[in-house]
Every structure is written in structure tokens, then in C-alpha cells.
C-alpha positions in Angstrom: 11.5 14.9 16.2 11.6 14.2 19.9 11.8 10.5 19.6 14.7 10.8 17.2 16.5 13.1 19.7 15.8 10.6 22.5 17.3 7.7 20.4 19.7 9.2 17.8 20.8 5.7 16.7 17.3 4.7 15.7 16.2 4.1 12.1 12.6 3.6 13.0 11.5 6.6 11.0 13.7 5.8 8.0 11.7 5.0 4.8 14.1 3.1 2.6 13.1 2.1 -0.9 15.0 -0.1 -3.3 14.2 -0.4 -7.0 15.8 -2.6 -9.6 16.7 -0.8 -12.8 17.5 -2.6 -16.0 19.0 -1.1 -19.2 21.4 1.5 -20.1 21.7 4.3 -17.4 23.4 7.7 -17.6 24.7 8.1 -14.1 25.6 11.8 -14.6 22.1 12.5 -16.0 20.5 10.8 -13.0 22.7 12.9 -10.6 21.6 16.1 -12.4 18.0 15.0 -12.3 18.2 14.4 -8.6 19.7 17.9 -8.1 16.7 19.4 -10.1 14.2 17.6 -7.9 16.0 19.0 -4.8 15.9 22.5 -6.2 12.2 22.3 -6.8 11.1 20.6 -3.6 12.0 22.7 -0.5 11.2 19.8 1.8 14.3 18.0 0.5 16.4 21.0 1.6 14.9 21.0 5.1 16.5 20.5 8.5 15.2 20.9 12.0 16.8 22.9 14.8 16.0 23.2 18.5 16.4 26.7 19.8 14.8 28.5 22.7 12.8 25.4 23.7 11.2 25.2 20.3 11.8 23.1 17.2 12.1 25.0 14.0 12.1 23.9 10.4 14.7 25.7 8.3 15.0 25.4 4.5 18.3 25.8 2.8 18.6 27.6 -0.6 20.8 24.8 -1.8 21.7 21.3 -0.5 24.7 19.2 -1.3 23.2 15.9 -2.3 25.6 13.2 -3.4 24.4 10.1 -5.0 26.9 7.4 -4.2 27.6 5.1 -7.1 29.3 1.8 -6.7 29.8 -1.5 -8.5 29.4 -4.7 -6.6 28.6 -8.3 -7.2 25.6 -10.1 -5.6 27.8 -11.4 -2.7 28.4 -7.8 -1.4 24.8 -6.6 -2.2 23.3 -7.5 1.2 26.2 -5.8 2.9 25.7 -2.6 0.8 22.0 -2.5 1.4 22.3 -3.2 5.2 24.9 -0.4 5.5 22.9 2.1 3.5 20.2 2.4 6.1 21.6 4.7 8.8 20.2 7.2 11.3 19.7 10.8 10.1 20.8 13.9 12.0 17.7 16.0 11.8 19.8 19.2 12.3 21.7 18.6 9.0 20.2 18.4 5.6 19.6 16.5 3.5 17.3 14.2 5.3 17.5 11.7 2.6 20.2 9.7 0.9 20.6 8.0 -2.5 22.9 5.2 -3.7 23.1 3.6 -7.1 24.6 0.0 -7.0 25.6 -1.5 -10.3 25.2 -5.3 -9.8 26.1 -6.2 -13.4 26.2 -4.6 -16.8 22.9 -2.6 -17.3 21.4 -3.8 -14.0 21.3 -1.6 -10.9 19.7 -1.2 -7.5 18.5 2.3 -6.9 18.5 2.9 -3.1 16.6 5.8 -1.7 16.2 6.4 2.0 14.3 9.4 3.5 13.4 10.3 7.0 9.7 10.2 7.7 9.7 13.7 9.1 9.9 15.1 5.6 8.0 12.5 3.6 5.3 9.8 3.5 4.5 7.0 1.1 2.6 9.2 -1.3 5.3 11.9 -1.3 7.9 9.2 -2.0 6.0 8.0 -5.0 5.6 11.5 -6.3 9.3 12.2 -5.8 10.3 9.1 -7.6 8.0 10.0 -10.5 9.4 13.5 -10.6 12.9 12.1 -10.7 12.0 9.8 -13.5 10.3 12.7 -15.4 13.4 14.9 -15.1 15.7 12.0 -16.2 13.5 11.3 -19.2 13.2 14.9 -20.2 9.5 15.2 -19.6 8.3 18.7 -19.1 5.3 18.1 -16.8 7.3 18.7 -13.7 5.5 22.0 -13.1 2.3 20.2 -12.2 3.0 20.5 -8.5 1.8 24.0 -7.6 1.7 23.6 -3.8 4.4 22.2 -1.5 4.2 21.0 2.0 5.4 24.4 3.3 2.4 26.0 1.7 0.1 23.7 3.5 1.8 24.4 6.8 1.5 28.2 6.3 -2.2 27.8 5.5 -2.8 25.6 8.5 -1.1 28.1 10.8 -3.5 30.8 9.5 -6.6 28.9 10.5 -8.7 29.9 13.5 -8.8 26.7 15.5 -10.7 28.2 18.5 -13.9 26.3 17.7 -12.1 23.0 17.2 -10.0 23.4 20.3 -13.1 24.1 22.3 -14.7 21.0 21.0 -11.8 18.7 21.9 -11.4 20.3 25.4 -15.1 19.7 26.0 -14.9 16.1 24.6 -11.9 15.2 26.8 -12.8 17.3 29.9 -13.5 14.3 32.1 -11.4 11.5 30.6 -8.9 11.0 27.9 -9.1 7.7 26.0 
């Protein structure tokens, strides 16, 4: 968070992913599937605010995610991809963006960029699989019982006194 505030133009924590899709694609169905994934995963509705010298995570009930859809030929593809990756404003959700680029009939580039503050490689894989499941009408999307917010709440309830004592003793004289 602090690094992003120090350099708001940085894309160092962006995690772009590009997938080539072939075959017939229902763009409206893909948009609807994306909205379902956002509804289910609170981390996709998250933003961060700085207030009273503290950073707070806030979760919106709803987020307006728009999947941009364009048609372009291969000559404009590099331009479209390069301009897709932009800095995120961590105080405004969503902290991800999606773009579908039709490069020829039944051939697309699905571009997905997410800020690392809300995701990691495994999470990206899970989100893409969940999006695919929604799009294909699979009903196993209830398999994720816990979300990241559940983990954070559990972590905040732990008594870390013993661990803190260990690390203070370990680094009492010198810090590596």
C-alpha cells in the first residue's frame, strides 16, 4: 500500500494475465459471469482507505465492473495490450480490470489485470477457473467456503504474544 502511494504511477504490483480464446464466445454471458464472480468474492469489491494514520480495507456491497470489448487487428494488438496495463488507485474499487479483444472471427485475447494487494498467483488461477465455471454453467462454484477476509479475521484473533517474544529475543542484538 505504502509503495503504491509513494509512486502512484507504478505498475510494479499489477498482475496482468492474457489468455487466447478460440471458438464462439457469448460476450454478454461472459460479462454476467464476471459479475457473479465479483458478487461471490468480496476481495474483488475491496478498496483501501487511509484515515487517522491507519490503512483500512473496505468492502463494497456491489462494484461496477465493466469488461471492455473491442475488435482490432493484429497491428493494433500490441498498442491495446500496452495501454491495458495502468496503475490502480487503491482507494477506488475495483482493483482489477478486464478487457476482451476480438482479433478475428472466433479468436480473442482475454486480458485480466489485478493489483497484487488483493490477489496472488494461486488466487488468479482460482478466479479464472471460477469465471470459466460460471460461464459454462457448472454448479461447483460453492466449493470455496472461506475467503481471504475470513483468514484475516482468524489471524487477528490469534494470541501472538509468544511469537512476538520469540522474534524480539531473536533480533534483540542485531537484525539481519
